[in-house]
N, C-alpha and C positions, 0 to 999 in steps of 0.2 A: 658468784652463788653456785652451790651444786643443787641441781633441782632433780628430782626423781619424779618420773611420770610412769603411768602404767600403760598398757597396750593401746588403749583408746586416746591417750594423750591427756588424761586426767593428772594433775599436779598432786602428789602423794605427800610430798615433803620437800622443803628447801632449807638450805644451811648457808650461812655468809662464810666465806672462807677467808676474811680478814677483818681487821677491827673496824675499817672504814665500812666496809659492806654491812657489818652488824649494826653500826651508828645509822646507816641510811635505808636499811630494810623497809621502814614504814614508808618511805618516800617512792618505793617501786610497787607495782600492781600485785608482787606476789602474795602478800598477806591475804589479800581479798581473794585471789584466785584459790588459795589453800583452803580457805574458809568454805568457798562453793564446792570443794571437791568431795566426792563421796568416800567413804571409809575404806581403807587397804583391806583388801581380802587376801589371806595367805596363800601362796602358791600361784599368784598372778604374776605375769611377765612384767618386768620393770626394767628401766633404763635410766641411768644418769646422765645429765648434760651439765656442761659448764656455760653459765649464763652470765653475761657481761653487759650492765648498762652503761654506756660511756657518757661523759658530759655534753657530747653533741647531740644526744638523743638517739644514737645508733644502737640497736640491740644485737649482740653477738652471741650465737648458741652454736656449740660444738660437743660432740660426744666427750664424756669425761672418761679418759683412758685410766685404766688401772684399777676400776671399781667393779665388784661383781655384778 
């Protein structure tokens, strides 16, 4: 998933990056975390991360290279 956070760590948006991720999105905590997020304010510092949920239950988080 590509996950966008603000400077306080609030999840502003997420996007599945492949078909499997799209089908399994509801099995991750992302929808619930996004629903609890505050609204996005323009001009706010943001960063994108690549988030991978592995079958073994390991969470991998890396900076998303190439995104503004």
